[in-house]
Structures are given as structure tokens and as C-alpha cells.
N, C-alpha and C positions, 0 to 999 in steps of 0.2 A: 707541361704545364697550360691551364687554361686561363685564358682573361675574356674581357669584352670589348666588342666596339659599339659605342654608343652612339647611334644617329641624333645630333642636335641640331634646334634650329631656333631661332629669334621668335618665329612665329608655330603656331600649333603646326604638326605634319598629319595631314590626310594619310591613311592607310595605304591609299593608292601612290603614295610617294615615298614610300619607306624603301631602302635599300635593300637589297637581298642579295643571295648568293652569287647569282649571276652577276653582280657588280665587281666580282671579287676575281671571274676565272683568270683575267689577266693583267688584273692589278699588281704593280711592285710588289707590293704588301706581302702577297703570298710566295713570292720567291726570297725576300729578304729577313720576314719575320716568322710570320705564319707558315706551318706545313699542312694545315686544313684550317676550315671556316664551315661553320655550319649554324642552322637555324637554331633558337633556343628554342623550348617546349613550353616554358611559363612566363612570359610577359609579365606579368603582376609579381610573380614572386622574384625575378631579376630587379624591378625596379624597387622592390622592398630591400633587397640586399644592397643595391645602389646606396640608397638612403640609408642604411642602417650603416655601411661601411665609410661612407663620406661625411656622413653627419657630423663624424668626430675629425673631419678634417677640414669643416670651414664650408661646407655646402649645405642649405638648409631647402628640406623639401616643401614643394606646396603641399596643400591639404589633398588635392586629388592625385598626390604621388607621380604625375604626368610631366611636371614641370619641376625647375629649381632655381635659384640663387645663389649666387656667391655671397656669402656674410661679408659685413664689413670688414672684420679681421680674417677672412676665408684665406686670403692668399699667405699671410704672416702664420697663421694654423697649419695651413697646409704642407707649407715646406718647411716645417721647423725640424722636421727631422732628417730632410736630407741634407740641409743647408751644411750641418757641422761636418758631413762626410767629403762635401765638395770643398769645401774651404781646407780641411786637412790632406785632401788628396793634391791641391793646388801649392799646399805650402810646401809638401814633399816634393812635387813637380819642380819649384822653384830651387831647391837644394841639389837636383842634377848637376852632376858633373859631366865635362866632357869624356870621362873614362865611363862613367854610367852609359850615358847617350851610346857609345860606341859598343858597350859590351854587354850590358844588361838588359836585354830586349824583355824578360818575362817581367821582372821589377816594373818597367816603365810602362809595359801594356797594361799590367794589372792597375797600376795608378791612373792611366789615362781611362780605362774602362769605368773605374770608380768616380772619376770626375765627370766621364760623360753620362753615367747612367745618375749619378746622383742629381745631375741637372736635368735630364729629361731620359726617363726609364722606357726604353724601346719593347721591353717585355713586361709590360704593365698593361691598362685598360687603354683605349683610344677613343678618340672622338671623332665621328665622319660628319662634316659639314657638306651639303650641296653648294656646289658654283653658282653665285648669282647670274652669271652670264651663259654658261652652260650648263643645263640642268641635269643631262646625264653625265657629269662629272662630279666628283665629291673629293674633299680635302680631306685627309687621314693625319691627325694628327696625335701626339700623344697627350694623355691627360696633363701631364704636367705642362706642356705648350698649351693646351687651353686654358688652362689656372693662369698662365701668364698672360694670355691675350684677353680672357672674358672680363667683363665690366661688373664689379661688385654692384648688386643691388637690381641689376638685369635679371629677369625672366628668360630661362632657356627651358625649351620644350623637348621631350624626348620623341623620337621617331622610333625605327626598328633597334633592334639590340640583337647582335650578332655574336656567337662564341667562335674566338679562334684559339688553335693550339700551336705552341712553338716548342 
């Protein structure tokens, strides 16, 4: 499967400051999640896909498509489909008996996976944010984590977009 890593900043990102493939050569992401990363061929088409996909999930595109905002109800809209799975998995885990804990590895592993992935999907899109103190370092977070941290109404600007395969 292929997903994207979107470089995002509160300020416009000059092309010279875009992350690139060399930023991933020794990044833990390439050992833990991705088996490869690659440049995208058409940035404008990727931005259109982002806006088309996420506009239904609480993110509003700017007119120039180079930035976006989280809509006032964006976080509620974004998480409306994953919250029920999270609650259901948590409820099932609460019913775990000592015997289940000792003998049912597969069942518990599946519930824990559902709980974790519905909270923060590690196999979906990511956001890369440059560290303010160490410019050569960037923080890579899931889109779910970004949506929880992002401020509604604040403008976020795109930098590079990287394809990754898992």
C-alpha cells in the first residue's frame, strides 16, 4: 500500500527547505513502517487529492491549494468514523478475563491492534514538521496525531510531499 508524508508548517515553506528522500535514509520510520519512500511526480495533483480526500473529513483548502485549515467542527468530523471502533475495542478489552489474558493471544492482539489503529493509524498518511530548534530534524506524526494537535482556524502550509510504501 502507498500513502503520503506531507510536510506542513505554520509558515510557507520555501522549496529549498523541503524534506527529501535523503531525510529518510536513516530515519526510524523506514525501519518500522515504510519499506520504501519515493518522490512524487506531480505535486499539484497530490495536493488536489489531499484536498478532495480530506475536505470530507473536516479540512478546508485555501484557494491556492498550497495551504489548509482545520474547520471549526473538523476534529469531530475527522474522528467520527474511528471513535466507534475505538470504544468497541476498549469495551471488549474491559471484559477480558484472567483466562483470556493467559490463553487468548490472537483475540487480545486483534483488539489491541484495533484500539491502537483507531486512535492513531500508523499505516495511513503522515505529517512531517521541522523542528524549530534543529532545522535538520523533523518530527513525523500520523495524520490522526496531527489532527489532535492542530488548531482549528489556523493556516497550515504544505512543503514537500513524499510517497511511502508499507
